GUGU-175489 format. One record per residue (C-alpha): x, y, z; residue number from 0. Coordinates in steps of 0.1 Angstrom, whole numbers. Example, Ala and Ser with C-alpha at 12.3 -4.5 7.8 and 13.67 -1.06 7.14 Angstrom:
BEGIN
SITE       u       v       w   seq
SITE     123     -45      78     0
SITE     137     -11      71     1
//
This chain:
BEGIN
SITE       u       v       w   seq
SITE    1160    -400    1435     0
SITE    1142    -429    1419     1
SITE    1118    -450    1439     2
SITE    1101    -482    1427     3
SITE    1081    -490    1458     4
SITE    1054    -503    1435     5
SITE    1076    -532    1426     6
SITE    1083    -539    1463     7
SITE    1046    -538    1470     8
SITE    1038    -562    1442     9
SITE    1065    -588    1453    10
SITE    1053    -586    1489    11
SITE    1016    -590    1482    12
SITE    1022    -618    1457    13
SITE    1044    -636    1482    14
SITE    1018    -632    1509    15
SITE     991    -648    1487    16
SITE    1015    -677    1479    17
SITE    1022    -681    1516    18
SITE     985    -682    1525    19
SITE     979    -709    1498    20
SITE    1010    -730    1508    21
SITE    1001    -727    1545    22
SITE     966    -740    1537    23
SITE     981    -769    1518    24
SITE    1010    -779    1540    25
SITE    1008    -764    1575    26
SITE     987    -774    1605    27
SITE     990    -771    1643    28
SITE    1012    -796    1660    29
SITE     998    -823    1683    30
SITE    1004    -802    1714    31
SITE     988    -771    1698    32
SITE     958    -786    1681    33
SITE     925    -799    1693    34
SITE     924    -827    1718    35
SITE     935    -860    1704    36
SITE     917    -893    1704    37
SITE     883    -876    1701    38
SITE     882    -862    1736    39
SITE     899    -841    1762    40
SITE     936    -848    1769    41
SITE     944    -866    1801    42
SITE     960    -848    1830    43
SITE     994    -862    1822    44
SITE     991    -852    1786    45
SITE     981    -816    1795    46
SITE    1010    -814    1820    47
SITE    1034    -826    1793    48
SITE    1020    -800    1769    49
SITE    1024    -773    1795    50
SITE    1059    -784    1803    51
SITE    1069    -782    1766    52
SITE    1053    -748    1761    53
SITE    1068    -735    1793    54
SITE    1102    -748    1782    55
SITE    1103    -731    1748    56
SITE    1081    -700    1750    57
SITE    1103    -679    1773    58
SITE    1133    -687    1752    59
SITE    1114    -681    1720    60
SITE    1103    -646    1732    61
SITE    1139    -638    1742    62
SITE    1151    -647    1707    63
SITE    1122    -627    1692    64
SITE    1134    -596    1711    65
SITE    1169    -602    1697    66
SITE    1156    -602    1662    67
SITE    1135    -571    1664    68
SITE    1152    -549    1689    69
SITE    1187    -564    1691    70
SITE    1195    -567    1654    71
SITE    1173    -538    1644    72
SITE    1188    -512    1667    73
SITE    1224    -525    1664    74
SITE    1222    -514    1627    75
SITE    1210    -478    1634    76
SITE    1246    -465    1637    77
SITE    1244    -450    1602    78
SITE    1235    -413    1604    79
SITE    1208    -413    1577    80
SITE    1196    -449    1577    81
SITE    1179    -454    1610    82
SITE    1144    -459    1595    83
SITE    1158    -484    1570    84
SITE    1179    -503    1596    85
SITE    1150    -508    1620    86
SITE    1122    -509    1594    87
SITE    1137    -533    1569    88
SITE    1150    -555    1598    89
SITE    1113    -557    1609    90
SITE    1101    -566    1574    91
SITE    1127    -592    1568    92
SITE    1121    -609    1602    93
SITE    1083    -612    1595    94
SITE    1088    -623    1559    95
SITE    1114    -649    1569    96
SITE    1093    -663    1597    97
SITE    1066    -672    1572    98
SITE    1089    -684    1544    99
SITE    1112    -704    1567   100
SITE    1083    -720    1585   101
SITE    1075    -736    1551   102
SITE    1110    -744    1540   103
SITE    1121    -757    1574   104
SITE    1090    -779    1574   105
SITE    1096    -792    1539   106
SITE    1132    -802    1548   107
SITE    1119    -818    1579   108
SITE    1096    -840    1558   109
SITE    1126    -856    1541   110
SITE    1127    -893    1550   111
SITE    1094    -890    1569   112
SITE    1060    -903    1563   113
SITE    1040    -871    1568   114
SITE    1029    -846    1542   115
SITE    1020    -819    1567   116
SITE    1041    -794    1586   117
SITE    1031    -795    1622   118
SITE    1037    -762    1641   119
SITE    1045    -757    1678   120
SITE    1065    -731    1697   121
SITE    1098    -749    1689   122
SITE    1090    -745    1652   123
SITE    1087    -707    1657   124
SITE    1120    -707    1675   125
SITE    1137    -723    1645   126
SITE    1120    -698    1622   127
SITE    1136    -671    1642   128
SITE    1170    -688    1638   129
SITE    1165    -686    1600   130
SITE    1156    -649    1604   131
SITE    1188    -644    1624   132
SITE    1208    -659    1595   133
SITE    1192    -635    1570   134
SITE    1196    -605    1593   135
SITE    1233    -612    1597   136
SITE    1236    -612    1559   137
SITE    1216    -580    1558   138
SITE    1242    -563    1580   139
SITE    1269    -569    1553   140
SITE    1249    -550    1527   141
SITE    1232    -525    1550   142
SITE    1224    -492    1532   143
SITE    1236    -505    1498   144
SITE    1207    -527    1488   145
SITE    1171    -518    1480   146
SITE    1141    -535    1497   147
SITE    1134    -555    1466   148
SITE    1170    -569    1466   149
SITE    1167    -577    1503   150
SITE    1135    -597    1498   151
SITE    1150    -617    1469   152
SITE    1181    -623    1489   153
SITE    1161    -636    1519   154
SITE    1140    -659    1497   155
SITE    1170    -676    1483   156
SITE    1190    -676    1515   157
SITE    1164    -695    1536   158
SITE    1165    -723    1511   159
SITE    1203    -727    1510   160
SITE    1205    -722    1548   161
SITE    1183    -753    1551   162
SITE    1205    -772    1526   163
SITE    1235    -764    1548   164
SITE    1217    -776    1579   165
SITE    1205    -807    1562   166
SITE    1240    -817    1552   167
SITE    1257    -806    1584   168
SITE    1231    -819    1610   169
SITE    1212    -847    1593   170
SITE    1241    -862    1574   171
SITE    1272    -852    1593   172
SITE    1252    -849    1626   173
SITE    1273    -820    1638   174
SITE    1267    -804    1672   175
SITE    1258    -767    1670   176
SITE    1232    -758    1695   177
SITE    1238    -720    1693   178
SITE    1245    -718    1656   179
SITE    1281    -708    1654   180
SITE    1284    -728    1622   181
SITE    1249    -728    1606   182
SITE    1237    -694    1616   183
SITE    1266    -671    1623   184
SITE    1293    -683    1600   185
SITE    1268    -692    1572   186
SITE    1249    -659    1574   187
SITE    1281    -639    1575   188
SITE    1298    -655    1545   189
SITE    1266    -656    1525   190
SITE    1262    -619    1531   191
SITE    1298    -611    1524   192
SITE    1296    -629    1491   193
SITE    1266    -609    1482   194
SITE    1283    -577    1493   195
SITE    1313    -585    1471   196
SITE    1291    -589    1440   197
SITE    1273    -556    1448   198
SITE    1305    -537    1454   199
SITE    1308    -501    1441   200
SITE    1337    -479    1448   201
SITE    1313    -452    1459   202
SITE    1303    -474    1489   203
SITE    1337    -469    1505   204
SITE    1340    -432    1499   205
SITE    1305    -421    1507   206
SITE    1300    -393    1533   207
SITE    1268    -408    1546   208
SITE    1283    -441    1557   209
SITE    1296    -429    1590   210
SITE    1278    -425    1623   211
SITE    1269    -396    1646   212
SITE    1267    -394    1683   213
SITE    1230    -401    1688   214
SITE    1230    -429    1661   215
SITE    1257    -447    1680   216
SITE    1237    -444    1712   217
SITE    1207    -460    1695   218
SITE    1230    -488    1682   219
SITE    1241    -495    1718   220
SITE    1204    -503    1726   221
SITE    1207    -531    1701   222
SITE    1240    -543    1717   223
SITE    1226    -544    1752   224
SITE    1195    -563    1742   225
SITE    1215    -588    1722   226
SITE    1240    -592    1751   227
SITE    1212    -598    1776   228
SITE    1193    -624    1756   229
SITE    1221    -642    1739   230
SITE    1220    -670    1765   231
SITE    1185    -679    1754   232
SITE    1197    -679    1718   233
SITE    1224    -705    1726   234
SITE    1203    -725    1750   235
SITE    1169    -724    1732   236
SITE    1170    -758    1714   237
SITE    1186    -776    1744   238
SITE    1168    -792    1773   239
SITE    1177    -803    1808   240
SITE    1213    -801    1820   241
SITE    1225    -791    1785   242
SITE    1202    -760    1785   243
SITE    1213    -750    1820   244
SITE    1250    -755    1810   245
SITE    1245    -735    1778   246
SITE    1231    -705    1797   247
SITE    1260    -705    1822   248
SITE    1287    -709    1795   249
SITE    1272    -681    1774   250
SITE    1270    -656    1802   251
SITE    1306    -663    1812   252
SITE    1318    -661    1776   253
SITE    1300    -628    1770   254
SITE    1313    -613    1802   255
SITE    1349    -622    1795   256
SITE    1345    -610    1759   257
SITE    1332    -576    1770   258
SITE    1360    -571    1795   259
SITE    1387    -580    1770   260
SITE    1371    -559    1742   261
SITE    1372    -528    1764   262
SITE    1408    -535    1772   263
SITE    1419    -541    1736   264
SITE    1399    -512    1721   265
SITE    1417    -488    1743   266
SITE    1452    -501    1739   267
SITE    1451    -502    1701   268
SITE    1438    -466    1699   269
SITE    1466    -441    1693   270
SITE    1450    -418    1719   271
SITE    1441    -446    1743   272
SITE    1404    -440    1738   273
SITE    1376    -465    1733   274
SITE    1361    -471    1699   275
SITE    1323    -473    1699   276
SITE    1323    -497    1669   277
SITE    1343    -522    1690   278
SITE    1320    -518    1720   279
SITE    1288    -521    1699   280
SITE    1300    -553    1682   281
SITE    1330    -571    1695   282
SITE    1315    -574    1730   283
SITE    1289    -598    1715   284
SITE    1315    -621    1698   285
SITE    1317    -643    1729   286
SITE    1281    -653    1723   287
SITE    1288    -663    1687   288
SITE    1320    -683    1695   289
SITE    1303    -701    1724   290
SITE    1274    -713    1702   291
SITE    1287    -746    1690   292
SITE    1300    -756    1724   293
SITE    1274    -740    1746   294
SITE    1259    -773    1758   295
SITE    1292    -791    1760   296
SITE    1314    -794    1791   297
SITE    1338    -766    1783   298
SITE    1340    -759    1821   299
SITE    1337    -723    1834   300
SITE    1373    -714    1828   301
SITE    1370    -727    1793   302
SITE    1339    -704    1787   303
SITE    1360    -674    1799   304
SITE    1388    -684    1776   305
SITE    1365    -687    1746   306
SITE    1350    -653    1752   307
SITE    1384    -637    1757   308
SITE    1396    -652    1725   309
SITE    1366    -641    1706   310
SITE    1371    -605    1718   311
SITE    1407    -605    1705   312
SITE    1397    -619    1671   313
SITE    1367    -596    1667   314
SITE    1383    -563    1679   315
SITE    1415    -568    1659   316
SITE    1393    -577    1629   317
SITE    1374    -544    1631   318
SITE    1406    -524    1636   319
SITE    1430    -540    1611   320
SITE    1415    -568    1589   321
SITE    1383    -551    1577   322
SITE    1402    -521    1561   323
SITE    1426    -545    1544   324
SITE    1398    -567    1529   325
SITE    1381    -535    1517   326
SITE    1412    -522    1500   327
SITE    1427    -555    1487   328
SITE    1397    -575    1476   329
SITE    1370    -548    1474   330
SITE    1349    -564    1501   331
SITE    1327    -537    1517   332
SITE    1311    -549    1549   333
SITE    1288    -522    1563   334
SITE    1283    -537    1598   335
SITE    1315    -557    1600   336
SITE    1297    -591    1601   337
SITE    1329    -608    1592   338
SITE    1343    -597    1626   339
SITE    1313    -603    1647   340
SITE    1298    -634    1631   341
SITE    1322    -648    1605   342
SITE    1355    -652    1623   343
SITE    1340    -659    1658   344
SITE    1317    -685    1641   345
SITE    1347    -703    1627   346
SITE    1364    -700    1661   347
SITE    1333    -715    1677   348
SITE    1334    -745    1653   349
SITE    1371    -751    1660   350
SITE    1365    -749    1697   351
SITE    1337    -774    1696   352
SITE    1359    -799    1678   353
SITE    1386    -794    1705   354
SITE    1361    -797    1733   355
SITE    1346    -828    1718   356
SITE    1380    -844    1714   357
SITE    1384    -843    1752   358
SITE    1350    -859    1759   359
SITE    1344    -893    1775   360
SITE    1315    -912    1789   361
SITE    1326    -909    1825   362
SITE    1327    -871    1823   363
SITE    1295    -865    1803   364
SITE    1274    -894    1816   365
SITE    1238    -889    1803   366
SITE    1249    -859    1783   367
SITE    1271    -882    1762   368
SITE    1239    -887    1741   369
SITE    1246    -853    1725   370
SITE    1272    -870    1703   371
SITE    1262    -892    1673   372
SITE    1296    -906    1665   373
SITE    1326    -918    1683   374
SITE    1345    -889    1699   375
SITE    1372    -886    1671   376
SITE    1346    -889    1644   377
SITE    1323    -863    1660   378
SITE    1352    -838    1662   379
SITE    1361    -844    1626   380
SITE    1325    -839    1615   381
SITE    1324    -806    1633   382
SITE    1351    -793    1609   383
SITE    1336    -810    1579   384
SITE    1302    -793    1587   385
SITE    1320    -760    1589   386
SITE    1337    -765    1556   387
SITE    1304    -775    1539   388
SITE    1285    -745    1554   389
SITE    1312    -721    1543   390
SITE    1313    -736    1508   391
SITE    1275    -734    1503   392
SITE    1274    -699    1518   393
SITE    1301    -684    1496   394
SITE    1290    -701    1463   395
SITE    1253    -694    1468   396
SITE    1259    -659    1481   397
SITE    1280    -650    1451   398
SITE    1254    -663    1427   399
SITE    1227    -645    1446   400
SITE    1248    -613    1445   401
SITE    1251    -616    1407   402
SITE    1214    -621    1404   403
SITE    1207    -590    1425   404
SITE    1229    -569    1402   405
SITE    1202    -572    1375   406
SITE    1185    -538    1369   407
SITE    1151    -553    1376   408
SITE    1159    -556    1413   409
SITE    1164    -519    1418   410
SITE    1201    -513    1422   411
SITE    1208    -481    1442   412
SITE    1226    -452    1427   413
SITE    1255    -435    1444   414
SITE    1232    -407    1457   415
SITE    1208    -433    1471   416
SITE    1233    -452    1493   417
SITE    1228    -451    1531   418
SITE    1199    -427    1527   419
SITE    1164    -431    1543   420
SITE    1147    -405    1521   421
SITE    1148    -428    1491   422
SITE    1122    -453    1506   423
SITE    1108    -435    1537   424
SITE    1086    -405    1542   425
SITE    1110    -383    1563   426
SITE    1092    -354    1580   427
SITE    1123    -333    1583   428
SITE    1153    -327    1560   429
SITE    1183    -345    1574   430
SITE    1209    -323    1590   431
SITE    1241    -321    1569   432
SITE    1275    -317    1585   433
SITE    1296    -287    1575   434
SITE    1318    -308    1552   435
SITE    1287    -323    1535   436
SITE    1273    -288    1530   437
SITE    1305    -277    1513   438
SITE    1306    -309    1492   439
SITE    1271    -303    1480   440
SITE    1276    -266    1473   441
SITE    1252    -254    1500   442
SITE    1258    -230    1529   443
//
């Protein structure tokens, strides 16, 4: 098996040098993280305000950080010979994107402003994690079929177009999407799917290593549980006050309903009436995705339960029926099923947000009415417009990125290298082959 880790090393080290230079030129501590302003110690009120801001965001930030590294990382360990790659490359991409997105997020934040510096605080780190989540969602679509070099190039491009999508949707359309149904989940899913379509090889769908085994599915459930536990922080992180409190409640209710309905549907659509671990690992989380764009809105508790239940139906049936159809008809290979967990529930979340906003009025929302930037009908319309723009940017830029990644210079994997840790990792033991794989490989 070929291995060009020297190329990966060169790209990473050159990128790190560039990051250091760019951070030196553009990045500094924010006012609340830097030295005392006005030449002296901050007043008691200023210190209290800083502590309040830090206390507001740091717990949520750490929760989201756990989701990136443990949640996403272990969720992808279901492949029987790709556990190192799933957790390891997830770790690498997260750290790489935190640095790169801090710069790109900051540069886009300068547009229309008077500063030439990126000022960092804990909230900045939270938004860097959101960019990392977008890339990790796309990573799931091409898990096991892309080399580390391809993943790094993809992440570099995606962070930029992700910011373009947010700039159009949030700064121009002023869409409401506190939990990222549109700009994180739907965007990341369809960008990754477009890349996956361009990298498609028939061998991906017929490969004996693509499946899971008992213990790999157990490891993947660790990721599921961590994502489930911390998803309320993901959806509520950017919000404050009553909106944050409401986002946590709505997300917990949506996730709970989603899990119950997923278990029910998974069993009923199985010919033997048994549960499918793929559904339980993934579709149980779709309620968090679908709740994202409406998390801080007045969906009411029954509405949150309805959203979670609907997401469960869409996601579970997607895994069971739609994914095989897309793979067969349009040659769309989606290793982790991100279309079912992030793509369709993300679209559902955008539609739900438009419906919820359509019912809003000043008397009901009172102070929370400031969430909206337009009249109610206009805001509802811009929710759908933002979704359309995000999907358009994701699909076009993802397809172009996929075409770029097919170039031989970026280390395309051969059929034998797909879904295999030994290509890029020092594995102490030979992987155990199943009996069918032994026969296929001519061994006994």
